[in-house]
N, C-alpha and C positions, 0 to 999 in steps of 0.2 A: 502494499499500499503506499508506503514512504517513497519507494522508488518510482511509483507511477505519479506520485503529486510533485516530486522534484523536476520528472521529465516534463511533466505538464506546465510548471514555472518555467522551466527552459524554454519550451516552446512559446509560451506568451511572451516572456522577454525578448526573444529573438524577433519578434513582431514590431518592437518597438525599437526605433532608430535612434542614434545619439543617446542612448538609454544611461542613465543615471539613475544609483541605487541609494538609497539612504534609509536610515532606520529611526524612528521617530516615536514619542508617547501620545497613544490617543484612549482617552477616558471611555470606559463603557464596562459593561457587566456579563454580559450572555451571548449566547448564539444569535439572537435577533438583533443584536447591537452589532455583531461582526457581518451581518446581511447587510444593515444599512449603511455602515462607514465602506465596508468594501462598494457597494454598488453606486456610492454618492463619489468616492472616490476614484472609480475606473472610467477611463475613456477610452475607447477602442483605437488600438495601435497607438497611442499616445501615454495612457497613465495606466499602472496595474497597483492594487492596495491589495496585502495580505495583512490582516490583523489577527494577532494572538490574544484570545479572552483571557487567558490565564495571565500573561505577562503585561498585557495591556500595551503592548510593541507593537507597530506596525512597519512592516516592509515597504516603502514607495519607490516604485521602479517608473520612469517616467522619461519622455522625450525633452532633454532641456532646451530644446531649440522652440518648442511649442508649449511649454507649461512649466511650472517649475512648484517646490516645496508648498510654497504660501497659497498659491491658488489651489491646489488639492486638498490642503487642511482648512481653508475658509469654505470650499464646497461641504467638506463634511462637518464643520461645524454649522453650517444653516441646515442641517438635517438634524441638530442635536447634541452632536458630540465635540466636546473641548479637546484641545491639544494644549501642550506645554505653550505655545504661541498664540492661539487663537480661543475665544470664548464665545460658545452657542449663545444666541439670542435667547433670552429668558423664558419668553413665551414659547419657543419652539422646545427648549430643553424641558419645561412644565409640562407639557404635552406627550411626552415621551411614558410608555407604560411604568409602572412602578417599578416592575422587574431592571429596568433599562436604566432608571435614573441614580447616576454616581454621585459621589462625593466630589464638590467642585473647588476650585481653587482659583484666585483672581487671575485673569489674562485679558488681552485685548479683545473687546466686541467686534463681533463680525455683523456687518448689515449687508443685504443684498447690493448694494452699490460699490461696495467693495471687491466685488469679483468682477473679473474682466467681461468683456462680450463675449466670448468666444465659451468660457466657462458658464455663465450665464445661459446660452443656449443649450450646454450639455446639461446643465441643471433641469430646464424646462424639458429636455426630451426625457430625462429620469421622472420628472413628475409626470409626464404625459404617458411614460410606458407603465408606471406605478398605477393610473387612474385607469389605463385600459387593462391590466390584470386585475385588478380588483373587481371591475365589470365584469370582465369575462367568467372568473372564478364564481361570483355570485350569483350571476346569471343562469348558470349552470346548477346552482342549487335551487333557486326560486323556479325554473323550468321544470326541474324533476317532481317538486312539490306540487305545480299545477298538473302534470302528469299523475300523480299520485290522488289528488282530488279527483280529477276524471274519472279514474278507476272505482274510487268509491262511488260515485254518483250514479256509475252503471252497475253497482254492486257486483262488481268484477274482484273477487278478493284474490284471484291469483294473478292477475295483472297488477294489481294494487302491492302485492308482497314484491313482485317484480321491480316495479316502479320505487319501492321504498328502499330496494338495495342499491339502486342506481341512485336514489337520494343521497343515500350512507355515503356511497365512493365520493360522489361531487363534494360532501362535506368535508371527508377525510383528506382531499386532495388540496383544499384550501390554504395558499401560505397566508398564514395572517399577518407576516411582516411586511406585505403588500396592501393591507388595508389602511385606509385612512384613520386617523385616531378615534373619532367619534364610533366608527364601525368598529374599528378594532377592539374598543371596549363592550359593545352591546356583543359583539362575536364571542368575545371571553366569557360573556354572563352567559349566553344560550347554547355554547356548543355543546356541553355535557348531554343537556337535556335533548336537545335536536338530534344527537347520535343516538341516544337511549332511544328514544321515540321510533325513530327512522329503522333501528336494528328491530323493535318489539314488532312493527308492522311486517317486517322482511320474514320473520320467522313464524308467522302463522297463516292459516286461511280461513279463520274465523272472523268472519266481516263485523261482529259487534265488537269483538277485541281490537282489530284495525282501527274502529272507528272511535273508541274509546281514547287510544294513544294519539289518532290524528287530532283531538282537541288540543292538547298540550303542545302537540308539532306547531301547529297552525297558531297557538298562542305566540311561541317564540320567533316563528317565522315572520308573524306580523310586527314583533320589535324590531326584528334583523332590517327588513325590507323597508319600514318607515324610517330607519336614519339613512339608508343607502339611497333614498330619493329615485325612484324609478323613471326613466325617462317616458314609460307610457304608464298609462292611468292603472290601477290594482283597487280591486274594489274588497271592502272588508264588510263581511257579511255575517248576519247574526239569525240562529235557530233558536226560537222561544222555546221549544218542545225540549232542546238539550240545553238551552242554556250554554250555548256554545258558538263560538265564531270560526270563521274561514275566510281564505282569502281567493279571489276569481280574477280573471282578466275579463270577464265581461258582468256587466251591469246586470244583468238577466239573472233571477235566481236558482241555482240548481243545487239543490241540497244534499251534502255529501253524505250526511247521518243518515239519512231515509232513503234516498235514490228515489226509484219511480213510485213508491209508497206515498212520499209526501215532497214531491220533487220541486215545486215552489213555496215550501213553506220557508218564510224567512223573509228578511230584507236587508237592503245595503245600509249601513250605518256609518260608513266614512268612506270617503275616495283618496287613496292615497298618490300622489303626483308632484 
């Protein structure tokens, strides 16, 4: 494994012309910090950052004709991580998850204006990529939820079990470090129950048990989709007979708790958009 990592590092560094390598201290705590630090510092064929969460030391390899240590450290500071030279903005630091908030020391504060035009473009590319990753990941979760809901509307327990399993897979593949802070906080809150309910539905073809688990699943999916601000309207609907809610992509009521027995029982109580 070590040999493979060394080889990958050599290959990566070989793609950077006029390569200069330096070691600096960057503050952080965990694997999530490592992902964010390296993503902020890396620029294809220009800069490569390798941060060690145990030593807090980062190896910077960069094309010194196109960037420098300060520019790399400024980009990293602007996503929340101090170095010995630059201080992350207080607001950005305070928005880090609790597990990522390290002990701080006085340094030079960094603002977006302090970053060069080329590096601002790189940061915008990172932001756009993160936004796209977040939307794509969560969209898969929401799409599978709606497919599961449709199966319950049809009282098709076999398909419901299959769709619940696909939902579980989409939940497990979400990379939480790409989520925005407000979404990340809700995700951490609902993740355990989302997985438990999806797993419970996937492991039975008893429609009543599936529908019981769907109540909790819908409540937590509502919290997640509301903070995610979907691009298309989503309708939060209510069944008075079950005192339970569900989410739908259409305003017309199709009750997943009763199917054809009481298909139109319920009402839309909120439109999320």
